[in-house]
C-alpha positions in Angstrom: 71.3 95.4 80.6 68.5 97.6 79.4 64.9 96.6 80.0 61.9 97.6 77.9 58.3 96.5 78.0 55.9 95.9 75.1 52.2 95.9 75.7 49.7 94.1 73.4 46.0 93.4 73.5 45.0 89.8 73.0 41.7 87.9 72.7 41.5 84.6 74.7 39.5 81.6 73.7 36.7 80.5 76.1 39.0 77.9 77.6 41.7 80.4 78.1 39.2 82.8 79.7 38.4 80.1 82.3 42.1 79.4 82.9 42.9 83.1 83.3 39.9 83.6 85.7 41.2 80.8 87.8 44.7 82.2 87.7 43.6 85.7 88.7 41.4 84.3 91.5 44.2 82.1 92.9 46.8 84.9 92.7 44.4 87.2 94.5 43.6 84.7 97.2 47.3 84.0 97.9 48.1 87.7 98.0 45.2 88.6 100.3 45.8 85.6 102.6 49.5 86.3 102.9 48.9 90.0 103.5 46.4 89.2 106.3 48.9 86.8 107.8 51.7 89.4 107.7 49.5 92.2 109.1 48.2 90.1 112.0 51.8 88.9 112.8 52.9 92.5 113.1 50.0 93.9 115.1 49.5 90.9 117.4 53.1 89.7 117.9 55.1 92.6 116.7 57.0 90.4 114.1 57.9 91.1 110.5 57.3 88.1 108.3 60.2 87.6 105.8 59.8 86.6 102.2 61.3 83.2 102.9 58.7 82.4 105.5 55.9 83.5 103.2 57.2 81.1 100.5 57.3 78.2 103.0 53.8 79.0 104.1 52.6 78.7 100.4 53.3 75.0 100.6 50.8 74.6 103.5 48.3 76.8 101.7 48.3 74.5 98.7 47.6 71.5 100.9 44.8 73.3 102.7 43.2 74.7 99.5 43.5 72.1 96.7 42.2 74.5 94.1 45.5 76.4 94.1 47.0 73.4 92.2 44.8 74.1 89.2 47.1 77.0 88.1 50.8 77.2 87.5 52.8 77.5 90.7 54.9 80.2 89.1 52.0 82.6 89.3 51.6 82.1 93.1 55.4 82.5 93.6 55.5 85.7 91.6 52.5 87.0 93.6 54.5 86.7 96.8 57.5 88.4 95.1 55.3 91.3 94.0 54.0 91.6 97.6 57.5 91.6 98.9 58.4 94.4 96.5 55.3 96.3 97.7 56.5 96.1 101.3 60.0 97.3 100.2 58.5 100.3 98.7 56.4 100.9 101.8 59.4 100.6 104.1 61.4 103.0 101.9 58.6 105.6 102.0 57.9 105.3 98.3 54.4 103.9 98.6 51.5 103.4 101.1 50.9 100.1 103.0 49.9 97.3 100.6 46.1 97.0 100.0 44.0 93.9 99.6 43.2 93.0 96.0 39.5 93.2 95.0 37.7 90.9 92.7 36.1 93.5 90.5 39.2 95.7 90.1 41.9 95.3 87.5 43.3 91.7 87.6 46.9 90.7 86.8 49.4 87.9 87.0 53.1 87.7 86.2 54.9 84.7 84.6 58.6 83.9 84.2 60.1 81.8 81.5 59.2 78.6 83.4 55.5 79.3 82.8 55.5 80.5 79.2 57.2 79.9 75.8 57.6 81.7 72.5 57.4 79.6 69.3 57.5 81.3 65.9 55.9 84.5 67.2 53.3 82.6 69.2 53.0 82.9 72.9 52.0 79.8 75.0 51.3 80.0 78.7 51.3 77.2 81.2 48.3 74.8 81.2 47.1 76.1 77.8 47.6 74.2 74.6 46.6 77.0 72.3 48.6 80.2 71.8 47.3 83.6 72.8 45.6 85.5 70.0 47.7 88.6 70.2 47.3 91.7 68.1 51.0 92.3 67.2 51.3 96.1 66.7 55.2 96.1 66.6 58.1 93.7 66.8 59.8 92.6 70.0 63.4 93.7 70.4 64.3 90.4 72.0 62.8 87.3 73.6 60.9 88.3 76.7 62.3 87.4 80.1 58.9 87.7 81.9 55.3 88.6 80.9 52.4 90.1 82.8 48.8 89.3 81.8 46.1 91.7 82.9 42.4 92.2 82.5 40.9 95.7 83.1 37.5 96.6 84.3 36.2 97.0 80.8 36.9 93.3 80.2 39.9 93.7 77.9 42.9 91.5 78.1 46.5 92.7 77.7 49.9 91.1 77.8 53.0 93.1 78.7 56.4 91.5 77.7 59.6 92.6 79.5 62.6 92.3 77.1 66.2 92.6 78.3 69.0 93.6 75.9 72.4 95.2 75.9 72.5 99.0 76.2 73.1 99.6 72.5 71.1 96.7 71.2 67.4 96.8 70.7 67.2 100.5 71.3 65.8 102.7 68.5 68.6 104.4 66.5 69.2 107.9 67.9 67.7 110.8 66.0 70.0 113.2 64.0 71.1 116.2 66.0 69.1 119.4 65.4 69.8 122.9 66.5 66.3 123.6 67.7 65.4 124.0 71.4 62.1 124.8 73.1 60.6 125.7 76.4 57.1 124.6 77.3 54.6 125.9 79.8 51.9 123.4 80.9 48.4 124.7 81.3 44.7 123.9 81.3 43.3 126.0 78.6 46.1 124.7 76.4 47.9 121.5 77.5 51.2 123.1 76.6 52.4 126.4 75.2 55.8 126.6 73.5 58.4 129.4 73.6 57.8 129.8 69.8 54.2 130.8 70.5 52.5 127.5 69.6 49.5 126.6 71.6 48.4 123.0 71.6 44.8 123.4 72.7 43.0 121.1 75.1 40.6 118.3 73.8 39.1 118.0 77.4 38.3 114.3 77.0 36.5 114.0 80.3 34.3 117.0 79.7 33.5 115.6 76.2 31.9 112.5 77.6 30.8 113.7 81.1 27.1 113.8 80.2 27.1 110.3 78.8 29.1 109.1 81.8 26.7 110.7 84.2 23.8 109.1 82.5 25.4 105.6 82.6 26.3 106.0 86.3 22.8 107.1 87.1 21.4 104.0 85.3 23.8 101.8 87.2 22.8 103.3 90.6 19.2 102.3 89.9 20.1 98.6 89.5 19.9 96.2 92.4 23.2 95.4 93.9 24.5 92.0 93.0 22.1 91.6 90.0 23.2 90.8 86.5 21.6 94.1 85.2 23.9 96.0 87.5 26.9 94.1 86.3 26.0 95.0 82.7 25.5 98.6 83.6 28.8 98.6 85.5 30.6 97.2 82.4 29.2 100.1 80.3 30.6 102.6 82.7 34.0 100.9 82.8 34.1 100.8 79.0 33.4 104.5 78.7 36.1 105.3 81.4 38.5 103.1 79.3 37.6 105.1 76.2 38.3 108.4 77.9 41.6 107.1 79.2 42.7 105.8 75.8 41.9 109.1 74.1 43.8 111.0 76.7 46.8 108.7 76.5 46.8 108.8 72.7 46.9 112.6 72.7 49.7 112.6 75.2 51.8 110.2 73.2 51.3 112.2 70.0 52.2 115.5 71.7 55.3 114.2 73.5 56.5 112.5 70.3 56.1 115.6 68.3 58.2 117.7 70.7 61.0 115.1 70.9 61.1 114.7 67.1 61.4 118.5 66.5 63.7 119.6 69.3 67.1 118.6 70.6 66.4 120.1 74.1 63.0 120.5 75.7 62.8 122.6 78.8 59.9 122.1 81.1 58.8 123.2 84.6 58.7 120.5 87.3 55.2 120.6 88.8 53.9 119.1 92.1 50.9 117.5 90.4 49.9 115.5 93.5 49.8 118.7 95.5 47.9 120.7 92.8 45.3 118.0 92.3 44.1 118.6 95.9 42.5 121.8 94.7 38.8 120.8 94.6 37.9 123.3 91.9 40.7 122.3 89.5 41.3 118.6 90.4 39.2 117.1 87.5 40.8 119.4 85.0 44.3 118.8 86.2 43.8 115.1 86.1 42.4 115.3 82.6 45.4 117.3 81.5 47.7 114.4 82.3 50.7 116.6 83.1 52.6 113.9 85.1 52.4 111.3 82.3 53.2 113.9 79.7 56.5 114.8 81.4 57.3 111.1 82.0 56.9 110.3 78.3 59.0 113.3 77.3 61.8 111.9 79.6 62.0 108.4 78.4 61.4 109.3 74.7 64.3 111.8 75.0 66.5 109.1 76.4 65.7 106.7 73.6 66.3 109.4 71.0 69.5 110.7 72.8 68.0 114.1 73.3 67.5 116.1 76.5 64.6 117.1 78.7 65.6 119.8 81.3 63.4 120.4 84.3 63.6 123.8 86.1 62.6 124.5 89.7 58.9 124.7 90.2 59.3 127.9 92.3 61.0 129.8 89.4 58.7 132.8 88.7 58.2 132.0 85.0 54.8 133.7 84.7 55.6 136.8 86.8 59.0 137.5 85.2 59.4 139.7 82.1 61.3 137.7 79.5 62.6 141.0 78.1 64.1 142.9 81.0 63.8 140.5 84.0 61.3 142.5 86.0 59.3 140.3 88.4 55.8 141.0 89.6 55.0 140.5 93.3 51.7 138.8 92.4 50.0 137.8 89.2 46.6 136.2 89.6 45.6 133.4 87.3 42.7 135.6 85.9 45.3 137.9 84.3 46.2 136.2 80.9 48.1 139.2 79.4 50.1 142.0 81.1 52.5 144.8 80.2 55.9 145.1 81.8 56.1 148.5 83.8 59.8 148.7 83.1 60.3 148.0 79.4 56.6 148.4 78.4 56.6 145.0 76.6 53.2 143.4 76.2 53.2 139.7 77.2 50.9 136.8 76.7 51.2 135.1 80.1 51.7 131.6 78.9 54.1 132.4 76.0 56.2 134.6 78.3 56.4 131.8 80.9 57.5 129.3 78.2 60.3 131.7 77.1 61.5 132.1 80.7 61.4 128.3 81.2 63.5 127.9 78.0 66.0 130.6 79.1 66.3 129.1 82.6 66.6 125.5 81.3 69.4 126.3 78.8 71.2 128.4 81.4 71.1 125.5 83.9 72.2 123.1 81.1 75.2 125.4 80.3 76.2 125.6 83.9 76.3 121.8 84.3 72.7 120.7 85.0 72.3 117.3 83.6 68.6 117.3 82.7 67.0 114.0 81.6 68.1 112.0 78.6 71.4 112.0 76.8 72.8 114.7 74.6 73.9 113.4 71.2 
């Protein structure tokens, strides 16, 4: 079975807003209460609380706190399952220790089929008689098996529907095979540079709005904590952050889609973004470039289109190596954007030369049996 999620924005009625606020609050309460219980049991008694015991404890919590009965029990059960999954990721070393959920952060709940229903393209959730007013931007591939409802800091509501279908069913039809291949070098002045010499440019969304953001944050800092005026100012800051994030994501989607549509194989360098973002001088610019998300989108879009993304080793000297004769510089500072090979006298643009080397190394690895990401048609 293949899983695919579809995310839509919706606009709840006043009654639905109250119900969702109760659902978010109860889910957060159960999550934090259980997390505290598990943490105390480990540090005080040295015991690990299994998921079955946490579910049994939920029954006593409902008796002790009657307001938990105001929302669907499925929400609370799924909250415990999500926490168990968080602990599994922690024990496996894939994530940090689970944190307590905050009231003013992003809120979310998850519902299974027992707590929602689809009727004629209308989505009904438990304890609500009216369907959610969803902005349908595309059709579902199949009936969802579970949904997640979230509210971000900007006050927007979203529903994500998880659909399951057979491997060949519901997937977009593969694109026709093309003979074009490309290597891309990721950068800051240009988000990516291709081996064909194309430079994408960098819209720098954070820098574009940083003055307005600084002004709004300054206004918020002057408001008294806990006041309604501070809440209004905080909402303005959150909405601007959401606008910046949406602009960045839109640009990333368009760029990744263009590369997958035009090329059968895309070769890219695997970068340690988490390590690079620790550089205090470049952290903001690297985060704004969205490299990690860009490569992730390339990978899953290539899989859907039955094309390939090949990642080469991050330590490959793509910038310092001459794409003509193979000469490798011992060092090449970032300030040097163009250089001439001392062996073959070829003049190189640093980024285009790196993209050519990435393409050469990626295709060589693919020919030698490297699998890459995605499926070759």
